[in-house]
KOLKEMAR-935097 format. One record per atom (N, C-alpha, C, O, CB): residue in one letter; x, y, z. Coordinates in steps of 0.001 Angstrom, whole numbers, padded with zeros to 6 digits, always signed. Glycine has a CB too. Example, Ala and Ser with C-alpha at 12.3 -4.5 7.8 and 13.67 -1.06 7.14 Angstrom:
A+013190-005690+007800
A+012300-004500+007800
A+013200-003300+007800
A+014236-003319+008465
A+011308-004473+009046
S+012850-002250+007080
S+013670-001060+007140
S+012900+000030+007870
S+013409+001138+008039
S+014084-000598+005725
# end
This chain:
X-046250+009941-011120
X-045792+011200-009943
X-044721+012015-010458
X-043689+011664-011030
X-045173+010603-008427
X-045234+013415-010094
X-044348+014355-010404
X-042328+014214-010247
X-041722+013428-009518
X-044998+015412-009486
X-041893+014967-010932
X-040829+014488-010579
X-039941+015252-009967
X-040245+016425-010185
X-040376+014001-011431
X-038907+015165-009247
X-037969+016249-008223
X-037680+017398-008762
X-037031+017734-009752
X-036567+015777-007796
X-038421+018095-007738
X-037786+019935-008440
X-036540+020500-009210
X-036544+021225-010205
X-037504+020899-007296
X-035512+020015-008538
X-034380+020326-009599
X-034187+019737-010614
X-033385+020290-011367
X-033294+020272-009229
X-034688+018638-011012
X-034154+017534-011921
X-034754+018069-013589
X-034209+017800-014660
X-034883+015780-011315
X-035861+018785-013406
X-035905+019509-015010
X-034960+020638-015320
X-034925+020778-016543
X-037366+020203-015325
X-034107+021579-014649
X-033387+022254-015259
X-032118+021163-016107
X-031828+019995-015849
X-032942+023321-014189
X-031563+022092-017172
X-030711+021258-017721
X-029382+021819-016885
X-029313+022886-016276
X-030719+021321-019409
X-028401+020859-017017
X-027050+021314-016586
X-026183+021957-016908
X-025557+021695-017934
X-026505+020753-016444
X-025878+023025-016100
X-024874+023819-016635
X-023483+023554-016011
X-023359+022929-014957
X-025261+025213-016479
X-022342+024107-016779
X-020865+023451-016826
X-020502+024834-015654
X-020651+026052-015755
X-019813+023349-018816
X-019894+023816-014400
X-019218+024608-013646
X-017835+024924-014002
X-016846+024282-014354
X-019280+024140-012512
X-018218+026521-013713
X-016597+026896-014235
X-016162+027016-012729
X-014969+026723-012653
X-016278+028599-015364
X-016656+027317-011585
X-015446+027196-010608
X-015001+026151-009572
X-014713+026067-008378
X-015520+028169-009908
X-015119+025288-010848
X-014331+023704-009896
X-013080+023360-010756
X-013041+023341-011986
X-015544+021902-009888
X-011987+023070-009827
X-011009+023094-010544
X-010469+021547-010428
X-009995+020851-009530
X-010101+024236-010126
X-010848+021355-012056
X-010848+019623-012683
X-009740+018819-012402
X-009882+017620-012161
X-010869+019479-014309
X-008381+019508-012411
X-007127+019203-012774
X-007305+018705-011084
X-006804+017610-010825
X-005913+020497-013498
X-007958+019418-009986
X-007685+018952-008365
X-008517+018191-008125
X-008351+017445-007160
X-007733+019922-007228
X-009330+018132-008662
X-010647+017005-008336
X-010205+015484-009235
X-010618+014370-008913
X-012512+017792-009123
X-009250+015779-010444
X-008927+014520-010598
X-007814+014030-009875
X-007647+012836-009625
X-008771+014305-011802
X-006936+015083-009485
X-005688+014530-008313
X-006022+013602-007408
X-005518+012488-007261
X-005141+015605-007353
X-007195+014280-006598
X-007725+014021-005213
X-008506+012318-005668
X-008558+011489-004760
X-009046+015567-004587
X-009002+011972-006919
X-009686+010910-007008
X-008685+010354-007143
X-008391+009800-006083
X-010671+010714-007827
X-007591+010104-008299
X-006935+009478-008079
X-005778+009066-006588
X-005325+008004-006161
X-006697+009766-009025
X-005659+010349-006205
X-005186+009624-004486
X-006432+009269-003275
X-006102+009231-002089
X-004086+010987-003541
X-007975+009000-003723
X-008572+008304-002781
X-008473+007591-003257
X-008324+006680-002444
X-009550+008406-002277
X-008400+006928-004938
X-008467+005713-005418
X-006964+004494-005386
X-007090+003324-005746
X-008956+006100-006820
X-005987+004929-005020
X-004936+004620-004811
X-003972+005519-003447
X-003163+006445-003396
X-004506+004678-006153
X-004531+004750-002652
X-003904+005439-001390
X-002305+005622-001342
X-001789+005023-002285
X-004298+004574-000124
X-001464+006211-000598
X-000061+005911-000399
X-000118+005085+000658
X-000782+005260+001680
X+000854+007059-000173
X+000955+003713+000265
X+001392+003174+001338
X+003016+003470+001834
X+004109+003614+001287
X+001104+001821+001094
X+002327+003465+003547
X+003796+003733+003892
X+004813+003206+004243
X+005793+003872+004577
X+003920+004265+004508
X+004799+002131+004242
X+005290+001334+004235
X+006274+000625+003484
X+005818-000217+002709
X+004692+001054+004383
X+007580+000768+003526
X+008146+001050+001399
X+008407-000592+001212
X+008476-001008+000056
X+010394+002361+000876
X+008562-001580+002371
X+008484-003206+001872
X+007296-003242+001202
X+007281-003758+000085
X+008457-004425+003074
X+005737-002536+001938
X+005037-003304+001216
X+004804-002804-000129
X+004421-003409-001131
X+003953-003560+001842
X+005217-001152+000102
X+004620-000224-001217
X+005508-001537-002429
X+004852-002422-002978
X+005466+002115-001288
X+006652-001417-002580
X+007973-002505-003712
X+007057-003412-004217
X+006773-003459-005414
X+009496-003627-002804
X+006463-004309-003168
X+006021-005280-003160
X+004335-005937-003946
X+003829-006968-004391
X+006234-005266-001944
X+003996-004304-003661
X+002631-004311-004631
X+002347-004475-005609
X+003067-003765-006310
X+002098-003608-004782
X+001648-005044-006220
X+000775-005607-007473
X-000196-004935-007797
X-001274-005474-007546
X+000207-006833-007349
X-000263-003347-008552
X-001701-002526-008368
X-002625-003843-009602
X-003806-003552-009793
X-001569-000214-009143
X-002274-004743-010116
X-003586-005690-010590
X-003900-006566-010337
X-004330-007429-011102
X-003781-006035-011493
X-003722-006663-008520
X-004071-007634-007763
X-005193-006900-007003
X-005303-005690-007199
X-002908-008241-006959
X-006137-007591-006054
X-006698-006713-005150
X-006144-006574-003879
X-005081-007150-003649
X-007892-006996-004995
X-006650-005948-003071
X-005946-005757-001510
X-005650-007148-000650
X-004600-007277-000020
X-007068-004814-000485
X-006587-008089-000683
X-006627-009151-000284
X-005698-010257-000795
X-005354-011080+000054
X-007724-009360-000382
X-005103-010457-002399
X-004421-011229-002773
X-003406-010289-002925
X-003142-010368-004125
X-004856-012014-003733
X-002587-009344-002375
X-001675-008941-002306
X-000915-008891-000795
X+000252-008676-000467
X-001922-007967-002932
X-001826-009116-000233
X-001442-009108+001150
X-000835-010586+001835
X+000018-010962+002639
X-002748-008641+001900
X-002286-011339+000595
X-001822-012731+001157
X-000648-013346+000484
X-000041-014356+000843
X-002940-013755+001055
X-000451-012698-000398
X+001372-013107-001275
X+002542-012717-000581
X+003716-013082-000622
X+001741-012216-002841
X+001823-011766+000152
X+003290-011359+001621
X+003044-011703+002488
X+003722-011207+003388
X+003755-009990+002221
X+002100-012623+002899
X+002109-012972+004531
X+001439-012541+005519
X+001583-012748+006724
X+003086-012761+005057
X+000395-011683+004726
X+000143-010321+005995
X-001866-010606+005690
X-002583-010962+004754
X+001117-007862+005244
X-001992-010291+006751
X-003579-010790+007382
X-004349-009559+006477
X-003653-008555+006327
X-003875-010617+009591
X-005428-009533+005984
X-006136-008481+006008
X-007110-008098+006693
X-007681-007008+006715
X-006426-008360+005214
X-007377-009513+007547
X-008343-008860+008585
X-008224-009650+009650
X-008766-010744+009811
X-009838-008732+008200
X-007079-008745+010813
X-006643-009504+011505
X-007783-010134+012582
X-007116-010954+013212
X-005556-008860+011981
X-008993-010170+013053
X-010100-010946+013414
X-009562-012257+012880
X-009465-013308+013513
X-011537-010447+012820
X-009256-012054+011725
X-009783-013731+010725
X-008428-014151+010846
X-008277-015354+011060
X-010451-013703+008637
X-007362-013415+010756
X-006411-014335+011559
X-006186-014804+012325
X-005924-016002+012221
X-005801-014285+011741
X-006142-014124+013647
X-006227-014731+014929
X-007629-014908+015910
X-007979-014239+016882
X-005303-013982+015613
X-008217-015969+015317
X-009764-015649+015833
X-009773-016049+017380
X-009113-016978+017846
X-011045-016642+014927
X-010466-015361+017973
X-010952-015453+019657
X-011255-016955+019773
X-012155-017258+018990
X-012530-014428+020141
X-010626-018401+020773
X-010716-018984+020874
X-012631-019303+021290
X-012917-019183+022481
X-009610-019052+021341
X-013392-019549+020646
X-014720-019996+022162
X-014661-021113+023036
X-014298-021153+024212
X-016266-020374+021671
X-015195-022286+022063
X-015280-023247+023160
X-014320-024177+022154
X-014203-024187+020929
X-017005-023854+023743
X-013560-025107+023425
X-012911-026541+022860
X-014024-027201+021973
X-014834-027652+022783
X-012466-027701+024198
X-014358-027414+020993
X-015349-028072+020198
X-014236-029731+020098
X-013017-029724+020266
X-015784-026975+018415
X-015117-031048+019776
X-014003-032031+019972
X-013676-032456+017731
X-014445-032840+016850
X-014879-033853+021385
X-012104-032074+017740
X-011981-031829+016309
X-012540-033201+015805
X-012453-034142+016594
X-010394-031449+015788
X-013246-033473+014267
X-013022-034546+013457
X-012101-034083+012335
X-011813-032930+012012
X-014314-035118+012967
X-011708-035228+011819
X-010948-034892+010851
X-011560-034224+009706
X-010686-033570+009137
X-010340-035914+010504
X-012703-034112+009124
X-013534-033238+008320
X-012875-031633+008406
X-012719-030897+007432
X-015159-033343+008930
X-012431-031202+010271
X-012180-030159+009891
X-010546-029618+009772
X-010018-028657+009213
X-012969-029516+010653
X-010045-030753+010598
X-008565-030557+009921
X-008080-030708+008471
X-007171-030038+007980
X-007761-031423+010506
X-008871-031778+007762
X-008266-031429+006353
X-009435-029931+005596
X-009055-029382+004562
X-008367-033268+005195
X-010478-029574+006133
X-010623-028367+006183
X-009935-027457+005615
X-010011-027026+004464
X-010651-028144+007079
X-009087-027105+006677
X-008072-026378+006948
X-007108-025611+006750
X-006658-024489+006983
X-007811-026648+007162
X-006802-027274+005873
X-005390-027537+004750
X-005921-026554+003385
X-005187-025967+002590
X-005153-029690+004122
X-007409-026584+003398
X-007264-025533+002055
X-007630-024230+001932
X-007759-023680+000838
X-007929-025937+001025
X-007853-023557+003258
X-008164-022593+003590
X-006954-021653+003484
X-007076-020456+003222
X-008753-022768+004686
X-005097-022616+003830
X-003943-022074+003930
X-003934-021717+002323
X-004375-022217+001288
X-002764-023040+004620
X-002998-020295+002808
X-002638-020003+000701
X-001158-019464+001401
X-000663-019142+002481
X-004015-018163-000735
X-000817-019634-000187
X+000973-020082-000221
X+001330-018647-000046
X+000492-017838-000442
X+001815-020924-001924
X+002454-018183+000490
X+003130-016707+000493
X+004362-016881-000877
X+005260-017712-001007
X+004026-016315+002363
X+004021-015934-001610
X+004614-015732-002756
X+006132-014936-002303
X+007250-015449-002356
X+003544-014877-003749
X+005850-013802-001936
X+006477-012695-001432
X+007007-012660+000353
X+006528-011854+001150
X+005406-011587-001782
X+008179-013814+000768
X+008174-014115+002118
X+009061-013145+002500
X+009117-013007+003722
X+008522-015509+002525
X+010082-012118+001583
X+010984-010960+001810
X+010257-010021+002578
X+010649-009470+003607
X+011496-010310+000540
X+009190-009878+002018
X+008407-008629+002524
X+007927-008798+004140
X+007983-007726+004742
X+006996-008425+001511
X+007402-010102+005063
X+007554-010438+005881
X+009049-010395+007147
X+009190-010257+008362
X+007100-011252+005365
X+009854-010594+006022
X+011163-011034+006925
X+011564-009801+006901
X+012710-009821+007349
X+012332-012180+006407
X+011250-008656+006611
X+012171-007476+006016
X+011589-006676+007276
X+012277-006047+008079
X+011865-006764+004168
X+010070-006827+007306
X+009627-006133+008160
X+009616-006390+010025
X+009499-005628+010985
X+008500-006074+007566
X+009862-008342+009812
X+010273-008664+011289
X+011514-007965+011786
X+011517-007332+012842
X+010531-010174+011457
X+012632-008101+010956
X+013729-007730+010700
X+013781-005850+011381
X+014366-005472+012396
X+013896-008094+008997
X+013342-005393+010854
X+013007-003870+011244
X+012461-004082+012323
X+012850-003322+013210
X+012107-002977+010357
X+011526-004991+012690
X+010359-004380+014029
X+011611-004699+015144
X+011565-004068+016201
X+008374-005597+014416
X+012703-005642+014937
X+013468-006305+015954
X+014393-004986+016789
X+014526-004597+017950
X+014508-007572+015134
X+014989-004539+015212
X+015886-003562+015576
X+015514-002690+016935
X+014369-002437+017308
X+016008-002690+014381
X+016710-002296+017574
X+016162-001710+019292
X+015581+000555+018557
X+015812+001394+017686
X+018683-001785+021191
X+014952+000341+019543
X+014008+002012+018834
X+015278+002439+019641
X+015819+001852+020578
X+011824+002811+019467
X+015739+004075+018791
X+016452+004901+019379
X+016253+005682+019900
X+015346+006122+019194
X+016982+005232+019012
X+016340+006373+020691
X+015954+007209+022433
X+016462+008665+021136
X+017476+009035+020546
X+017569+006674+024699
X+015007+009062+021249
X+015011+010704+020767
X+014502+011831+021518
X+014218+013005+021282
X+014252+010887+019599
X+014489+010887+022711
X+014135+011954+023799
X+015052+013202+024093
X+016211+012896+024372
X+014047+011243+025086
X+014728+014704+024083
X+015561+015741+024227
X+014727+016763+024511
X+013645+017071+024012
X+016400+015986+023155
X+015634+017452+025737
X+014831+018827+026024
X+015211+019742+024835
X+015912+019529+023846
X+015274+019607+027562
X+014588+020724+025209
X+014842+022431+024687
X+015800+022841+024815
X+016471+022142+025574
X+014215+023490+025214
X+016400+023848+024387
X+017919+024189+024811
X+017224+025174+025844
X+017720+025053+026964
X+019196+024936+023483
X+015925+026381+025747
X+015886+027111+026384
X+015535+026239+027504
X+016266+026562+028440
X+015254+028102+025970
X+014724+025244+027860
X+014527+024758+029236
X+015945+023935+029783
X+016111+023490+030919
X+013143+023729+029227
X+016903+023869+028643
X+018005+023327+030105
X+018916+024455+030382
X+019957+024085+030925
X+019187+021811+029773
X+018839+025574+030192
X+019384+027007+030140
X+018935+027558+031076
X+019462+028408+031793
X+019138+027805+029055
X+017367+026850+031151
X+015938+027819+032253
X+016847+026874+033165
X+018015+027261+033187
X+013512+027537+032111
X+016620+025834+033854
X+017065+024766+034635
X+018428+025038+035139
X+018360+025382+036319
X+017017+023524+033887
X+019720+025011+034662
X+021000+025449+034951
X+021034+027065+036069
X+021383+027441+037188
X+021696+025652+033314
X+020377+027581+034752
X+020334+029324+035608
X+019995+028984+037065
X+020792+029088+037997
X+018843+030632+034954
X+018820+028596+037152
X+017895+028773+038548
X+018338+027818+039800
X+018018+028039+040968
X+016224+028355+038195
X+019304+026474+039250
X+020568+025751+040120
X+021791+026499+040536
X+022420+026184+041546
X+021178+024623+039324
X+022171+027617+039659
X+022916+027977+039695
X+022533+028771+040488
X+022989+028487+041595
X+023397+028105+038862
X+021887+029686+040505
X+021326+030614+041262
X+020803+030617+042404
X+021284+031409+043215
X+020673+030997+040793
X+019888+029915+042752
X+019135+029514+043872
X+019277+027957+044894
X+018723+027786+045980
X+017853+029588+043240
X+020261+026863+044098
X+020312+025710+044470
X+019396+025024+044821
X+018829+024996+043728
X+020924+025634+045127
X+018684+024355+045543
X+017862+023351+045968
X+016159+024262+046449
X+015143+023716+046879
X+018822+022479+047383
X+016377+025725+046180
X+015337+026208+046806
X+014413+026778+046071
X+014462+027925+045628
X+015662+026957+047644
X+013449+025903+045907
X+012154+025951+045052
X+011428+027811+045097
X+011460+028750+044301
X+010882+024578+045926
X+010950+027640+046214
X+010399+028691+046647
X+011324+029942+046226
X+010640+030945+046429
X+010158+028513+048088
X+012136+030177+045904
X+013276+031490+045495
X+013446+031178+044058
X+013679+031977+043151
X+015005+031490+046377
X+013294+029888+043988
X+013408+029911+042167
X+011812+030616+041479
X+011697+031266+040440
X+013596+027804+041436
X+010746+030230+042435
X+009168+030259+041830
X+009272+032043+041759
X+008772+032494+040728
X+007588+029413+043168
X+009794+032982+042621
X+010088+034193+042768
X+011022+035204+041969
X+011103+036432+041948
X+010400+034117+043769
X+011927+033816+041097
X+012683+034834+040409
X+012494+035425+038979
X+011813+034765+038195
X+013825+034387+040420
X+012951+036426+038628
X+012795+037264+037535
X+012593+036811+036572
X+011852+037425+035804
X+013574+037944+037296
X+013205+035424+036135
X+013270+034569+034672
X+012398+033976+034910
X+012317+033267+033907
X+014402+033670+034168
X+011227+033570+035843
X+010647+032599+035872
X+009245+032835+035177
X+008103+032788+035634
X+010688+032178+037137
X+009816+033152+033702
X+008585+034423+033035
X+007448+033454+032748
X+006638+034104+032087
X+009090+035433+031273
X+007005+032256+032916
X+006059+031834+032807
X+005363+031131+034124
X+004830+030021+034124
X+006266+031203+031816
X+005497+032104+035352
X+005345+031942+036605
X+005338+030643+037091
X+004647+030589+038108
X+004359+032514+036940
X+005796+029632+036801
X+005998+028034+037431
X+005858+028468+039053
X+006230+029485+039638
X+007858+027134+036990
X+005128+027200+039554
X+005192+027135+040684
X+006256+026131+041065
X+006732+025316+040275
X+004006+026954+041118
X+006724+026303+042842
X+007912+025734+043142
X+007797+024068+042861
X+008821+023397+042988
X+008265+026138+044657
X+006653+023485+042515
X+006630+021965+042680
X+006621+022032+040610
X+007360+021179+040119
X+004794+021093+043901
X+006144+022611+039953
X+006522+022648+038273
X+007894+022866+038024
X+008276+022661+036872
X+005786+023840+037434
X+008783+023272+038939
X+009989+024167+038412
X+010969+022725+039077
X+012078+022336+038711
X+010239+026224+039279
X+010191+022251+040007
X+010932+020936+040656
X+010748+019906+039942
X+011432+018904+040149
X+010516+020507+041996
X+009981+019927+039154
X+009224+019000+038091
X+010489+018860+036889
X+011065+017849+036486
X+007546+019862+037391
X+010646+020192+036535
X+011324+020655+034833
X+013011+019983+035369
X+013832+019578+034547
X+011320+023166+034298
X+013216+019989+036652
X+014218+020020+037341
X+014866+018320+037334
X+015942+017821+037005
X+013753+020691+038741
X+013850+017909+037766
X+013772+016353+038074
X+013707+015570+036609
X+013883+014352+036581
X+012295+015970+039064
X+013432+016364+035326
X+012889+016057+034028
X+014727+015841+033653
X+015284+014844+033194
X+011684+017507+033098
X+015257+017025+034007
X+016418+017436+032937
X+017673+016302+034035
X+018585+015841+033348
X+016844+019809+032803
X+017711+015975+035267
X+018082+015124+035706
X+018215+013703+035170
X+019282+013119+034984
X+017591+015259+036487
X+017013+013233+034950
X+016513+012001+034390
X+017119+012051+032532
X+017654+011030+032101
X+014550+012013+034656
X+017032+012748+032001
X+017437+013016+030377
X+018899+013299+030399
X+019435+013140+029302
X+016606+014404+029605
X+019730+013702+031432
X+021334+013917+031231
X+021687+013793+032395
X+022100+014790+032987
X+021923+015234+030649
X+021628+012600+033012
X+022378+012348+034516
X+023832+012907+034688
X+024236+013634+035596
X+022533+010704+034819
X+024747+012255+033284
X+026159+012749+034076
X+026283+013996+033437
X+027390+014476+033682
X+027652+011773+033880
X+025488+014819+032610
X+025862+016508+032265
X+025260+016797+033765
X+025913+017729+034232
X+024865+017517+030601
X+024481+016450+034495
X+023765+017301+035534
X+024856+017034+036925
X+024958+017790+037891
X+021917+016688+035802
X+025711+015574+036675
X+026739+015828+037960
X+027912+015975+037487
X+028836+015252+037863
X+026869+014730+039031
X+028076+016990+036533
X+029430+017362+036674
X+028888+018784+036759
X+029683+019632+037166
X+030590+016915+035468
X+027664+019171+036438
X+027820+021029+036335
X+026761+020903+038276
X+026200+021913+038699
X+026388+022265+034093
X+026735+019934+038866
X+026139+020693+040273
X+027738+020242+041027
X+028023+020670+042145
X+024233+019796+041214
X+028918+019114+040049
X+030226+019198+040912
X+030981+020738+040629
X+031543+021332+041549
X+031349+017818+040418
X+030918+021232+039376
X+031658+022579+039127
X+031201+023654+039603
X+031921+024649+039695
X+031795+022902+037904
X+029751+023651+040044
X+029391+024821+041253
X+029715+024821+042887
X+029805+025731+043710
X+027897+024914+041276
X+029882+022978+042993
X+030670+023288+044438
X+032081+023605+044431
X+032598+023937+045498
X+030622+022101+045372
X+032856+023543+043255
X+033748+023962+043221
X+034294+025396+043127
X+035181+025985+043744
X+033953+023387+042641
X+033528+025722+042227
X+033368+027206+042302
X+032837+027811+043409
X+033107+029003+043267
X+032634+027642+041344
X+032039+027612+044762
X+031656+027617+046288
X+032977+027850+046804
X+033370+028835+047430
X+030931+026204+046932
X+033994+026205+046259
X+035204+026494+047104
X+036224+027279+046846
X+037103+027692+047602
X+035769+025551+047341
X+035953+027550+045139
X+037535+028758+045185
X+036807+030004+045558
X+037669+030392+046346
X+038598+029134+043348
X+035827+031008+045617
X+035245+031957+046177
X+035401+031707+047715
X+035677+032728+048345
X+033896+032059+045664
X+035345+031162+048062
X+035692+030648+049962
X+037144+030879+050226
X+037616+030636+051337
X+035439+028677+050417
# end
């Protein structure tokens, strides 16, 4: 049987390869970065992934950890004793406790609007009040928003900063009374 076409040639050194980068990327692929700091600090590189996760009380495969119940079969004594053998001892329960504590903390609300959008909405309300058609024809409407889009932006501003909106509208009413 004949040899493959390119196999008879001798191997040449690839000068165009960056060996340092190849080595670094291979190392990174072999040991990926663990994002969770609790798991990262408790990780033992000498053990396998399954052993590490079992020591921490975490599941390697969620399908095996919480199986979907099929049919209720009559339980026998043999099955019950077999389940006890499959249980693994949690050697590092602090990882699980720290993760549960972190998950129980309330989530911080990080929703904010850009300064440009706030200024745009305030300008529109200040000059046009509730007239969205007039706002759409304003020269500061650079993005050519339709009246509905402008109304939506104003409602978003109202929902994000309700107190600030009330104070702003009250100050506008005060200014109108001062002018008259």
